[in-house]
DRENVEXLUM-763324 format. One record per atom (N, C-alpha, C, O): residue number from 1; atom name; x negated, y, z. Coordinates in Angstrom, 2 decimals. Example, Ala and Ser with C-alpha at 12.3 -4.5 7.8 and 13.67 -1.06 7.14 Angstrom:
2
1 | N | -13.19 | -5.69 | 7.80
1 | CA | -12.30 | -4.50 | 7.80
1 | C | -13.20 | -3.30 | 7.80
1 | O | -14.24 | -3.32 | 8.46
2 | N | -12.85 | -2.25 | 7.08
2 | CA | -13.67 | -1.06 | 7.14
2 | C | -12.90 | 0.03 | 7.87
2 | O | -13.41 | 1.14 | 8.04
***
This chain:
83
1 | N | -11.10 | -1.55 | -6.53
1 | CA | -9.92 | -0.73 | -6.73
1 | C | -9.71 | 0.12 | -5.48
1 | O | -9.70 | -0.40 | -4.36
2 | N | -9.54 | 1.43 | -5.68
2 | CA | -9.26 | 2.30 | -4.55
2 | C | -7.77 | 2.69 | -4.57
2 | O | -7.01 | 2.19 | -5.39
3 | N | -7.37 | 3.59 | -3.66
3 | CA | -5.95 | 3.97 | -3.54
3 | C | -5.42 | 4.63 | -4.81
3 | O | -4.27 | 4.41 | -5.19
4 | N | -6.24 | 5.43 | -5.47
4 | CA | -5.81 | 6.09 | -6.71
4 | C | -5.59 | 5.04 | -7.81
4 | O | -4.60 | 5.09 | -8.54
5 | N | -6.52 | 4.12 | -7.90
5 | CA | -6.43 | 3.07 | -8.94
5 | C | -5.26 | 2.13 | -8.69
5 | O | -4.57 | 1.74 | -9.63
6 | N | -5.03 | 1.75 | -7.42
6 | CA | -3.91 | 0.85 | -7.15
6 | C | -2.59 | 1.55 | -7.41
6 | O | -1.64 | 0.92 | -7.88
7 | N | -2.50 | 2.86 | -7.10
7 | CA | -1.27 | 3.60 | -7.41
7 | C | -1.00 | 3.56 | -8.91
7 | O | 0.12 | 3.28 | -9.34
8 | N | -2.02 | 3.84 | -9.71
8 | CA | -1.85 | 3.85 | -11.16
8 | C | -1.48 | 2.46 | -11.68
8 | O | -0.63 | 2.34 | -12.55
9 | N | -2.13 | 1.43 | -11.15
9 | CA | -1.84 | 0.06 | -11.59
9 | C | -0.42 | -0.36 | -11.22
9 | O | 0.26 | -1.01 | -12.01
10 | N | 0.02 | 0.00 | -10.01
10 | CA | 1.39 | -0.34 | -9.58
10 | C | 2.43 | 0.36 | -10.45
10 | O | 3.43 | -0.25 | -10.84
11 | N | 2.20 | 1.62 | -10.75
11 | CA | 3.14 | 2.36 | -11.61
11 | C | 3.16 | 1.74 | -13.01
11 | O | 4.22 | 1.58 | -13.61
12 | N | 1.98 | 1.41 | -13.54
12 | CA | 1.89 | 0.80 | -14.87
12 | C | 2.59 | -0.55 | -14.90
12 | O | 3.15 | -0.94 | -15.93
13 | N | 2.56 | -1.27 | -13.77
13 | CA | 3.21 | -2.59 | -13.68
13 | C | 4.72 | -2.46 | -13.51
13 | O | 5.43 | -3.47 | -13.49
14 | N | 5.22 | -1.22 | -13.38
14 | CA | 6.66 | -1.02 | -13.26
14 | C | 7.20 | -1.05 | -11.84
14 | O | 8.41 | -1.11 | -11.64
15 | N | 6.31 | -1.02 | -10.85
15 | CA | 6.75 | -0.99 | -9.46
15 | C | 7.27 | 0.42 | -9.16
15 | O | 6.62 | 1.41 | -9.48
16 | N | 8.43 | 0.50 | -8.56
16 | CA | 9.03 | 1.79 | -8.24
16 | C | 8.12 | 2.60 | -7.33
16 | O | 7.56 | 2.05 | -6.39
17 | N | 7.97 | 3.90 | -7.58
17 | CA | 7.16 | 4.73 | -6.70
17 | C | 7.73 | 4.81 | -5.28
17 | O | 7.00 | 5.15 | -4.35
18 | N | 9.00 | 4.49 | -5.10
18 | CA | 9.60 | 4.46 | -3.77
18 | C | 9.22 | 3.21 | -2.99
18 | O | 9.48 | 3.13 | -1.79
19 | N | 8.60 | 2.22 | -3.65
19 | CA | 8.31 | 0.94 | -3.03
19 | C | 7.02 | 0.93 | -2.22
19 | O | 6.75 | -0.03 | -1.50
20 | N | 6.21 | 2.00 | -2.33
20 | CA | 4.92 | 2.01 | -1.63
20 | C | 4.52 | 3.41 | -1.22
20 | O | 4.96 | 4.40 | -1.80
21 | N | 3.66 | 3.47 | -0.19
21 | CA | 3.14 | 4.72 | 0.35
21 | C | 1.65 | 4.51 | 0.60
21 | O | 1.26 | 3.60 | 1.32
22 | N | 0.83 | 5.36 | 0.00
22 | CA | -0.62 | 5.24 | 0.12
22 | C | -1.16 | 6.48 | 0.80
22 | O | -1.05 | 7.59 | 0.26
23 | N | -1.73 | 6.31 | 1.96
23 | CA | -2.23 | 7.45 | 2.74
23 | C | -3.11 | 8.37 | 1.91
23 | O | -4.08 | 7.93 | 1.29
24 | N | -2.75 | 9.65 | 1.90
24 | CA | -3.55 | 10.65 | 1.23
24 | C | -3.43 | 10.68 | -0.28
24 | O | -4.04 | 11.54 | -0.92
25 | N | -2.67 | 9.77 | -0.87
25 | CA | -2.58 | 9.67 | -2.33
25 | C | -1.14 | 9.70 | -2.82
25 | O | -0.82 | 10.40 | -3.77
26 | N | -0.29 | 8.94 | -2.19
26 | CA | 1.10 | 8.78 | -2.63
26 | C | 1.96 | 8.65 | -1.38
26 | O | 2.19 | 7.55 | -0.88
27 | N | 2.44 | 9.79 | -0.87
27 | CA | 3.19 | 9.79 | 0.38
27 | C | 4.58 | 10.36 | 0.15
27 | O | 4.78 | 11.21 | -0.71
28 | N | 5.55 | 9.87 | 0.92
28 | CA | 6.95 | 10.26 | 0.77
28 | C | 7.37 | 11.33 | 1.77
28 | O | 7.02 | 11.26 | 2.95
29 | N | 8.13 | 12.31 | 1.29
29 | CA | 8.79 | 13.28 | 2.17
29 | C | 10.14 | 13.58 | 1.51
29 | O | 10.16 | 14.15 | 0.42
30 | N | 11.23 | 13.22 | 2.12
30 | CA | 11.37 | 12.43 | 3.34
30 | C | 11.09 | 10.95 | 3.07
30 | O | 11.00 | 10.51 | 1.92
31 | N | 10.97 | 10.20 | 4.15
31 | CA | 10.68 | 8.76 | 4.03
31 | C | 11.90 | 8.00 | 3.52
31 | O | 13.01 | 8.21 | 4.00
32 | N | 11.69 | 7.09 | 2.54
32 | CA | 12.77 | 6.18 | 2.16
32 | C | 13.02 | 5.18 | 3.29
32 | O | 12.20 | 5.09 | 4.21
33 | N | 14.12 | 4.42 | 3.25
33 | CA | 14.42 | 3.51 | 4.35
33 | C | 13.43 | 2.35 | 4.49
33 | O | 13.25 | 1.82 | 5.58
34 | N | 12.80 | 1.96 | 3.38
34 | CA | 11.82 | 0.87 | 3.48
34 | C | 10.82 | 0.98 | 2.32
34 | O | 11.16 | 1.42 | 1.22
35 | N | 9.59 | 0.55 | 2.60
35 | CA | 8.52 | 0.55 | 1.60
35 | C | 7.31 | -0.17 | 2.18
35 | O | 7.25 | -0.42 | 3.39
36 | N | 6.37 | -0.52 | 1.32
36 | CA | 5.07 | -1.05 | 1.75
36 | C | 4.12 | 0.13 | 1.92
36 | O | 4.22 | 1.13 | 1.20
37 | N | 3.20 | 0.01 | 2.87
37 | CA | 2.24 | 1.09 | 3.10
37 | C | 0.81 | 0.57 | 3.13
37 | O | 0.56 | -0.60 | 3.39
38 | N | -0.11 | 1.50 | 2.86
38 | CA | -1.54 | 1.27 | 3.01
38 | C | -2.07 | 2.51 | 3.73
38 | O | -1.87 | 3.63 | 3.27
39 | N | -2.74 | 2.29 | 4.86
39 | CA | -3.24 | 3.42 | 5.64
39 | C | -4.48 | 3.00 | 6.43
39 | O | -4.74 | 1.81 | 6.62
40 | N | -5.22 | 4.00 | 6.88
40 | CA | -6.38 | 3.76 | 7.74
40 | C | -5.87 | 3.64 | 9.18
40 | O | -5.02 | 4.42 | 9.61
41 | N | -6.40 | 2.67 | 9.89
41 | CA | -5.99 | 2.47 | 11.29
41 | C | -6.84 | 3.34 | 12.22
41 | O | -7.82 | 3.95 | 11.79
42 | N | -6.45 | 3.40 | 13.47
42 | CA | -7.17 | 4.20 | 14.47
42 | C | -8.62 | 3.74 | 14.63
42 | O | -9.49 | 4.55 | 14.96
43 | N | -8.89 | 2.46 | 14.38
43 | CA | -10.26 | 1.94 | 14.53
43 | C | -11.06 | 1.99 | 13.23
43 | O | -12.16 | 1.43 | 13.16
44 | N | -10.52 | 2.66 | 12.20
44 | CA | -11.26 | 2.84 | 10.95
44 | C | -11.08 | 1.74 | 9.93
44 | O | -11.63 | 1.83 | 8.83
45 | N | -10.32 | 0.71 | 10.27
45 | CA | -10.03 | -0.34 | 9.29
45 | C | -8.88 | 0.12 | 8.41
45 | O | -8.37 | 1.22 | 8.59
46 | N | -8.47 | -0.70 | 7.48
46 | CA | -7.36 | -0.41 | 6.57
46 | C | -6.24 | -1.39 | 6.84
46 | O | -6.48 | -2.58 | 7.00
47 | N | -5.02 | -0.89 | 6.87
47 | CA | -3.85 | -1.71 | 7.15
47 | C | -2.87 | -1.66 | 5.98
47 | O | -2.71 | -0.63 | 5.32
48 | N | -2.22 | -2.80 | 5.75
48 | CA | -1.06 | -2.82 | 4.85
48 | C | 0.09 | -3.44 | 5.62
48 | O | -0.11 | -4.24 | 6.54
49 | N | 1.28 | -3.06 | 5.24
49 | CA | 2.44 | -3.62 | 5.90
49 | C | 3.72 | -3.04 | 5.36
49 | O | 3.72 | -2.35 | 4.34
50 | N | 4.79 | -3.31 | 6.05
50 | CA | 6.12 | -2.86 | 5.63
50 | C | 6.67 | -1.85 | 6.63
50 | O | 6.53 | -2.01 | 7.84
51 | N | 7.30 | -0.83 | 6.10
51 | CA | 8.03 | 0.15 | 6.89
51 | C | 9.50 | -0.14 | 6.66
51 | O | 9.98 | -0.10 | 5.53
52 | N | 10.22 | -0.43 | 7.74
52 | CA | 11.64 | -0.73 | 7.63
52 | C | 12.37 | -0.11 | 8.81
52 | O | 12.03 | -0.36 | 9.97
53 | N | 13.38 | 0.68 | 8.50
53 | CA | 14.25 | 1.28 | 9.52
53 | C | 13.47 | 2.00 | 10.62
53 | O | 13.77 | 1.85 | 11.81
54 | N | 12.47 | 2.78 | 10.22
54 | CA | 11.72 | 3.59 | 11.18
54 | C | 10.60 | 2.89 | 11.90
54 | O | 10.00 | 3.47 | 12.82
55 | N | 10.27 | 1.65 | 11.52
55 | CA | 9.23 | 0.88 | 12.20
55 | C | 8.16 | 0.46 | 11.19
55 | O | 8.46 | -0.12 | 10.15
56 | N | 6.90 | 0.76 | 11.52
56 | CA | 5.77 | 0.29 | 10.72
56 | C | 5.36 | -1.09 | 11.24
56 | O | 5.02 | -1.24 | 12.41
57 | N | 5.39 | -2.08 | 10.36
57 | CA | 5.03 | -3.46 | 10.70
57 | C | 3.75 | -3.82 | 9.95
57 | O | 3.78 | -4.14 | 8.76
58 | N | 2.61 | -3.76 | 10.65
58 | CA | 1.32 | -4.07 | 10.02
58 | C | 1.27 | -5.57 | 9.77
58 | O | 1.43 | -6.37 | 10.68
59 | N | 1.03 | -5.93 | 8.52
59 | CA | 0.98 | -7.35 | 8.13
59 | C | -0.45 | -7.86 | 8.03
59 | O | -0.73 | -9.02 | 8.33
60 | N | -1.38 | -6.98 | 7.59
60 | CA | -2.78 | -7.38 | 7.46
60 | C | -3.67 | -6.17 | 7.70
60 | O | -3.28 | -5.03 | 7.45
61 | N | -4.88 | -6.44 | 8.19
61 | CA | -5.90 | -5.40 | 8.36
61 | C | -7.16 | -5.83 | 7.61
61 | O | -7.49 | -7.02 | 7.56
62 | N | -7.86 | -4.87 | 7.03
62 | CA | -9.03 | -5.14 | 6.19
62 | C | -10.16 | -4.21 | 6.60
62 | O | -9.94 | -3.13 | 7.15
63 | N | -11.38 | -4.63 | 6.31
63 | CA | -12.55 | -3.82 | 6.62
63 | C | -12.79 | -2.74 | 5.58
63 | O | -13.37 | -1.70 | 5.88
64 | N | -12.35 | -2.97 | 4.33
64 | CA | -12.61 | -2.01 | 3.26
64 | C | -11.33 | -1.58 | 2.57
64 | O | -10.33 | -2.31 | 2.55
65 | N | -11.37 | -0.38 | 2.01
65 | CA | -10.25 | 0.13 | 1.22
65 | C | -10.00 | -0.78 | 0.02
65 | O | -8.85 | -1.05 | -0.32
66 | N | -11.06 | -1.24 | -0.62
66 | CA | -10.93 | -2.10 | -1.79
66 | C | -10.15 | -3.38 | -1.46
66 | O | -9.26 | -3.78 | -2.20
67 | N | -10.49 | -4.02 | -0.35
67 | CA | -9.79 | -5.24 | 0.05
67 | C | -8.33 | -4.95 | 0.40
67 | O | -7.45 | -5.75 | 0.09
68 | N | -8.08 | -3.82 | 1.05
68 | CA | -6.71 | -3.46 | 1.40
68 | C | -5.88 | -3.19 | 0.15
68 | O | -4.72 | -3.59 | 0.08
69 | N | -6.47 | -2.53 | -0.83
69 | CA | -5.76 | -2.27 | -2.09
69 | C | -5.44 | -3.57 | -2.80
69 | O | -4.35 | -3.72 | -3.35
70 | N | -6.38 | -4.50 | -2.80
70 | CA | -6.13 | -5.81 | -3.41
70 | C | -5.01 | -6.53 | -2.67
70 | O | -4.16 | -7.18 | -3.29
71 | N | -4.99 | -6.43 | -1.34
71 | CA | -3.93 | -7.05 | -0.56
71 | C | -2.57 | -6.45 | -0.84
71 | O | -1.58 | -7.17 | -0.94
72 | N | -2.52 | -5.12 | -0.97
72 | CA | -1.25 | -4.46 | -1.28
72 | C | -0.78 | -4.82 | -2.69
72 | O | 0.39 | -5.11 | -2.89
73 | N | -1.70 | -4.82 | -3.64
73 | CA | -1.36 | -5.21 | -5.01
73 | C | -0.73 | -6.60 | -5.02
73 | O | 0.32 | -6.81 | -5.62
74 | N | -1.38 | -7.53 | -4.35
74 | CA | -0.87 | -8.91 | -4.32
74 | C | 0.49 | -8.98 | -3.62
74 | O | 1.37 | -9.71 | -4.06
75 | N | 0.66 | -8.23 | -2.52
75 | CA | 1.93 | -8.25 | -1.79
75 | C | 3.07 | -7.73 | -2.66
75 | O | 4.19 | -8.24 | -2.58
76 | N | 2.80 | -6.73 | -3.48
76 | CA | 3.86 | -6.13 | -4.29
76 | C | 4.09 | -6.81 | -5.62
76 | O | 5.18 | -6.73 | -6.18
77 | N | 3.07 | -7.47 | -6.16
77 | CA | 3.22 | -8.08 | -7.48
77 | C | 3.15 | -9.59 | -7.48
77 | O | 3.66 | -10.24 | -8.39
78 | N | 2.52 | -10.16 | -6.45
78 | CA | 2.33 | -11.62 | -6.42
78 | C | 1.24 | -12.09 | -7.37
78 | O | 1.07 | -13.29 | -7.60
79 | N | 0.47 | -11.13 | -7.92
79 | CA | -0.57 | -11.47 | -8.89
79 | C | -1.93 | -11.05 | -8.36
79 | O | -2.02 | -10.19 | -7.49
80 | N | -3.00 | -11.67 | -8.91
80 | CA | -4.34 | -11.22 | -8.54
80 | C | -4.59 | -9.82 | -9.10
80 | O | -3.91 | -9.38 | -10.03
81 | N | -5.56 | -9.14 | -8.55
81 | CA | -5.92 | -7.79 | -8.98
81 | C | -6.34 | -7.82 | -10.45
81 | O | -7.12 | -8.68 | -10.85
82 | N | -5.81 | -6.87 | -11.26
82 | CA | -6.23 | -6.83 | -12.67
82 | C | -7.69 | -6.45 | -12.81
82 | O | -8.24 | -5.73 | -11.98
83 | N | -8.31 | -6.96 | -13.86
83 | CA | -9.74 | -6.64 | -14.07
83 | C | -9.91 | -5.33 | -14.78
83 | O | -11.04 | -4.91 | -15.03
***
């Protein structure tokens, strides 16, 4: 699952589009007060975490976009990645 696929799956699952931000695919302007994010880190890895009150809090880092998308899906839904 890539960023486009996880965006579509989250929307289909009924997750509010304001609840997440995906680098290069689903970004907010202006920023809501809080949301989950998925972005590439300075070292080329992928990060997921929470943005709250102007602070990005990285919760996990992954080597691949696919693993990061699975981590974000699980964080927002509590379920395993759909097949």
